[in-house]
N, C-alpha and C positions, 0 to 999 in steps of 0.2 A: 504494499499499499504506500503510495507516495505521500510524503510529508505535507500535511494541509496547513494553511495559514489559520491561526486560532486567534480568537478575540480575548481581551482581558476577562470578560465576564465568563466565557467558556472555560478558560484556563482556571480561573478561581473556582468554578464548579467542579472541574476535574480534581483539583487539589483537595477541595473539601470532601470530595467522595473517596479520597485516598487512592486514586488510580495511579498506575505505573506509567509515567509519561516522561518524554524527553523533548525539550524545546530548544530550537536554535533561535536565539535572539539575534537579530541583525539590523543593519541600517542600509537603505538602498544606495546610499552614497559611499558605502564602505568597501574598499578594494579587497581586504582580506575576507570579508562576508561573501563576496562574489566567488572567491576561491573555494570557500567552504560549502557553499550551497549545492553544487553538483555532487560533492562527496557525501553530504548529509542525505540528499535526495536518493542517491544510489543505495545507501544503506537502508533508508526507510522503505524503498521499493522491494528490497530483498528481505526485509524483516519479517520473520515468521513467529516471532515471540509475541507475548501478550503486551509488550511495551508499545505504547502509542507515541508517535513521533510527529511533532508539529514545528512550524516556524512562526515567529512573531516579529513584526517591525517595531523597533523600540521607539521610533518617532511617532507612530500612530498610537502606541501604548506607553507613553512616557511615564505616566504615574506608576503603573505596574512595574515597569523596568526599574524605576527609582526605588520602589518598595522592596524589590528583590535585590537590591544592591548591585545592579548592573552598571558598571562604570565604563566598560570596554566592550566593543563588539568585534567579532562574533563571540558570544558567549553561549555555551550549551549548559543547560541546567537540567538535572534529573530529579524527578519527584517521586516519592513513594510514601504512602500512608500519610499524606498531608505535609511532608517534610522535604527539604532540599537535601538529597543524599550524595550528590556529586555535582561539581562545577568544573568546566574546562573553559579557559579563555584563549582565543586565537584560533588559527587554522590547525586543525588535527587531522591525523590520518584516518582513513576508512577502518583500519583494524582497531583503532583506539575507540572509535564510536561504537563498533560492534562489541568490544570488550565492555563498554559502559552499559550496553543494553543486556548483555549476558549477566553481568554483576547484579543488575537490577532485578532480573528474573530469579537468580539464585539467592540473592541477599534477602 
C-alpha cells in the first residue's frame, strides 16, 4: 500500500487509538525530503506488516509538527500505543525504514 497523505486530525485519531503507524514529515521545499520520498514510498508499497505508513506536510500541519517537536525535515516518527517509539531525522536508507517497521511489529 502506497503511503497516503494524512491530516493532523486523522493522525491524532490513530495515535489515540494506539495504532502502529510511521509518518514521514516533510516540506515541499525541502531537497532531502524529495530524496527520501521515493525511498519511503517504495517501502510503504512493499509493506506487508500491520504498520500503516503515511506522509505529512509540516507547512500544512504546522501546529502538530511543533507539538511533536519536529525541528528538521525530513523526520520519520513511529507511533505505537499512543507513544512515539522511534524518530529518525534526515535521509535514511530503505533497509533502515524496513527495520523500523519490523521493530514496531515485533516490539
